[in-house]
N, C-alpha and C positions, 0 to 999 in steps of 0.2 A: 617386753617378752610377751606380755598378756595380749597385746594388740596383734602380734605375729601369730599367736596361737588362734586367736579369734578369726583372723583372716584366712588361715589354712582350713579351720573348721568350716567356715562359710563356703570356701571354694569346693571342698569335698562334698558338702551337703548339696550344692547346686549340681555338681556332676552326678551324684547318686540320684537326685530327683530327676534330672534330665534323662539319664539312662533308664530309670524306671518308667517314665512316660514313653520313651521310645520303644523299650522292650515290650510294653503292653500293646503298643500299636503294631509292633512286629508280630506278636503272637496273634493279634486279631487279624492281621493280613494273612498269615499262613492258614489260620482256620478258614477264613473267607475264601481263600484260593482253593483249598481242598473241597469245600462245600460247593463253590462255584463250578469247579471241573466235573463234580459228580452231577450237578443239575444239568450242565451242558451235555454230558454223556447221555442222560435220560432224554433231553430234548432232541439230540441228534438221532436217537433210536426212533423216537416218535416221528421226526421229520422224514427219515429215511423210509419208514413204513408208510407214511402218508404219500410220499413221492411214488412209492412202489404201486400203490393202488390208484393213483391219480392218472389223468390223461395227459400229463406233461410229457413232451417229446423225450424218449428214452435216451437220446443222444445228449440232452441237457441235464439230465438227472444227476450223473456223477459230478459234473462241474458245479452245479448249484449246491449240492450237499457239501462239497469241499469248501466253497466260498462261504457258505453259511457257518460252517464250523470255524473257519478263520475269523470271521466277523464276530462271533460270540466270544471267542477266546481273546480277541483284541479288546472288546468291550470289558471283559472281566479284568484284564491286566490294568486298564485305565482306572477302573474302580478300586482295585488294590492299591494302586499308586496314591489315590486320594486318602485311603484309609491310613497308610503309612505317614501321610502328611507332606507328600511331595507337591509343591505349588504347581498349578496347571501351566503357568508360564514356563517355569523351569522344566517341567515334564515335556511340554511341547518342544522346547529347544533340544532337550535330551533325545526325544523321539526323532526329531529331524536329523540329528547327528548320527543316531543308530541307524536310521533309515538309509542315510548316505553310505554309511560303512557297509551295511548289508547289501545295498545295491551294487557297490563296487565289488564286493566279494562274490556275489551271486549274479553277476552280470549276465552269464549264460542262462541261468535259471529264469531270470526275469524275461529273457528273450523267448524262452519256451512258453512262459505264461502268456506273453503277447500273441505268440503263434497259436496257442490253444484257444484264445478269444477269437482269432481270425477264423480258425477252423469252424467254430460254432456260429459265427456271423455269415460266412460265405458258403458253408455247407458243401464242400467238394465231396464229402461222403458222410454217412450216418452210421450208427451202430447197426450191425448186421450186414453191411455192405462188404462185398469182396473186392479188395483193392491191392494194388501192387505199388510199393513205395520203398525206396532205398534198398532195392534187391530183395524185399520181403513180399510174399504173396499170402494173403490170409483174410479171414473175416474180422471185421472190427468188432471187438468185445466191449471196449470202453474208451471214451475220450475224456481224460482227466485234465487237471489244471496244467500239468507239465508234460505229460506223456500220453501217447495213444497205444492201446494194447491190442494186438492182433493174435488170432488163433489160426495157425497154419494148418494145412492139410495133413501134416505129420503129427498133429496134436501138440505142437510146440507153442508156447506162449512167447510172443515177440513184443518186447517193450521198446518203443521207439520215441525219442524225444520230439516234441511237437515242432521245435525249431528245425530239426532235420527234415521233417515232412514238408513243411512249407517252403524249404529251400530246394526241394527236389521235385521232379516230375511225379505227379499222382495219376495212376491209372485206375479208374473205377469200372469194374466189370459188371456192376449191378444196375447202373443207371438205366439202361435200356430195358433190361429184364431178361435178355437171352444172349447166348454167345454162339459165334460160328466157330466150328471146330474143323480146321483145314487138315485134311489127311491125304498126303500125296502117296501114290503107289505107281508101279511101273509095269509095262507089258513090253514084249519084244516087237521089233519092227516086223510087219507082215501079219500080226495077229489082228483079229476082228475087233476094231475099236468100239463100234456101236454095240456089239454083243457084250463086251466088257463093261461098258457104261450101264447097259441094262441090268446086268447081274448086280452091280453095285447099288443102282437105284432101288432094285427089289429088296436088297438088304436094308437100306435106309428106310424104306416104306414100312417094313415089318418091325423095325426096332422101336420098342416102346419109349426108349430114351431120347429118340430123335423127334423133334418138334415137327408138326405138319405145317405150321405157319410161324415163320417164313419157310417156304418150301426148300427142301434140299436140292442140290444140283451136282452133277458130275461133268467135268470139263477137261479138255486137253490143256495141260499146263505148260509142258516144255517138250521139246524134241532133243533128247540127250544123245550122247555118243553111242550108247549101247541099247537104247530103247525109248519108248514114248512114256512120258510121265503124265499120268492122269491125276486129277485132283478132286476128291470127294468133299463137298461143302455142306455138311448137315449142320443144323442148329440145335442147341440144347439149352435147358435151364441152367442158371448159374450153379445150382447144387448138383446137376447131373453132368457137368462138363467132363469130369474124369472118367465117368461110366461110358460116355460116348467116345472119348479119346482113346481109351484102352479096349473095352469090350467090342465096340462097333468095328474098330479097326481090325481086331482079330477075326471077326465074322467075315469081313471083306477079304482078308488074306485067304481064309479057308475056302470061301466060295469060289474065288478065282482059281485056286489050286484044283478044287474038284471039277472045274470046267475045263481043265487042261492048260490054263495059262501058266507059263513058266516065268520065272524072274529074269529080267533082262541083264544077264551076266555079261561081263566084258567079252567082246569078240574081236577077232582079228582075221582078216582075209589074206591068205598067202597065195600069190601067183607064181607059178613055176615058169620061168623063161626058158625057151628052147634055144 
């Protein structure tokens, strides 16, 4: 009976001692985690401020900041695992298994990450460029790890997954530095074409939003059923595109109306047979 009692006492003492050691390690790990996250937060504020004042490409800044944050937190978790007493070999196996599980669960997200790297390497656009992708037109505000953020002309924020961008056609309106604004307008058959072209060219020459180089042009674009279609071809800056598209078009319509040019409305000739 005494031997059984001694065995049980030794068993419970060993459990208590082991739990006490593990509990102390766990408390130390939690405290280290909290302190580590606080230090990382301070470091990230300093790094973000340094990136803001540095000459690093503004397209790379959000991407590098995010990767730095991920790297510091991964290093912290590895350190915490060592404090708890997880062997590095077992931890590596566990990390590999978790990585496979996360990779399977977030297969699409990893694709967006790879697409984000491709966007930064091949540079089809940069922060500040006006682009059209996936039916969205707007200025690039940020290229992050998984998504690209656009600001549209309606002041809407459009968040597009990077994988969607690389899988579709990308139209960059900023690469060359200017845009041609095609503006068709019509006059009736029999009207003075050269005079109409001169009126439109005068409007384009006096408009401050129209670039002088490349030079604007007015040409006959089409001979329609009801009239002659002329095409004004002014150039504008990227930022001034809509000013030319709307305001200059209005000036052309008003100038042609004041000169006596009427809109080419549908007409039909009726011949009376005797």
